[in-house]
N, C-alpha and C positions, 0 to 999 in steps of 0.2 A: 805160785805167791806163798811167803813167808810171811805169819800171822806175827806180828808184835806181842809183845806179853802183857797184858794187859794188869792193874793195878786199882784195889779200889779197896779204898778204908775200911772200916770192922764198923766202925760208924756212921759214913756213909748208909750202910747195908739194912746195920740198924734204925735208921731214920725213913727209909725206905722203905722197913716194913710194918713201922706204928704206923705210916703215914697211909700204905694196901689196907692195911688188919683197921683202920676205924674208914675206910670206902668199900666194905666187907658189908651185901652179896655184890658191889656194882664193881668193877675194875676200874685200878687206883692206876696212875698215871705223873709222869714226869717225864724229870730230863737228867741227867749227869755229867758232869762240864771237870774237869781239873787242867790240866795240862801236859801236853807232850803224852804217853800214855798212863798218867796214873788221875781217878777218879778222887777226888776230894768232895765233890760238893755233888748233895740232888739238891735238888728246884724242884719242889711239887704244884702240880699245875689241875686245874679240877675237870672232869672227867664229862665233860659237855652232854656223850648220850645217856653217862646216867644206867648205865650195863652191866652184866654181870657177863656181858658176850662181846664188848668194845670199847671203843674206847675213840676218841675227838681232844685237843687240849682245844679249854676255854678261850675262843682268839686274842685278849684283850688280857688275860691270862695270862700266854705263851708270847706276843709282843714283848709283855713288860716282861718277864723273867728272860729270853731277848739281852734285852738292853740291862738287864742288872747281872748276867754274864759276861755284855761288854766292859762295866766299867767295873765290873771285879779283876778284873785283867785275864775272863776264863775262857776255856776254850769248849766249847758244847762238842763231848764226845760221846753221849746212845739219847739214848728214849728207849726209860721202859714203865713196865702198865702188867700187872697182875691176872691170873686168871684165879680168878675165887672155887672153884671148886673144878679144873683140870689138869693138867703135866707140867708142868714147866717150858713143854714146844712149842714153834707159831702154830698155829693155829691155818690152816688154809687162807681166813680172812686175812689174816695178819702174815701173809703171806701175798699176797694179791697185789694186800695197801700199802708193802711196808715200799717207801719213792729214799729211799735216804743210805746207796748202797754204800757211801762213807763215814755213819758210824752204823754202833753196836746196838742192834737189839736186845735186852732186860726184860726178861719175863720170868716174877717172882708167883711162885704156888703155892697159893693156900691152903690148898686141899690134903689132908693129912692134920698128924699134929705138928706138925714143923712144916714155917716158909723153908721152902725148897728159890732158889736165887739158877737164871740159868743164858746164857749172852751165845748170841748170835750173831754174822754178821749174813746180812738178804741181800744179795746179787743174783740182777735178773732170773730169779724166782725161785737160787741154788738158795737152802740153810748148809753155812759155816760152824760150828762149834767154835765158839771162840773158851781157852781155856783159860781162864782170868786168878790173878792174885788178890787174897787178902790183905795188907797192911793192917796192923793192927797195931802198930810202940813198941812191940817189944819180940815178936815174929809173924814168919808168914805165915799161911796154909796156902795151898794148891786146890783150886775148886774141879 
């Protein structure tokens, strides 16, 4: 199966990093939207769990965000959450509780000095790394 190239705006990454850093020591979370294979928006959603080891979307905020995504004629392309103290790899819990095989699971690690963002398809318990391009308006870089 060929995996399409995904692009994400550098500004989107900055927004999700800022949100997740504000949520630390808890996991921050939200959805990524855009069109086709291009992610152009980050929508933060409160983490109902208020935990450093798990996340679940606050239901009303999640439904409101989905409505906003539709109104802006965007597509839901991914779900992002942070790992405040661990690497940007899906945990056993992340894999077990993932129910969106068509979406990309994005994980932002806040461990260490610099945030690190990784992306994966999770399908039938299998974790498939996704290579993505960062668009900053003047050049692209591959992650």
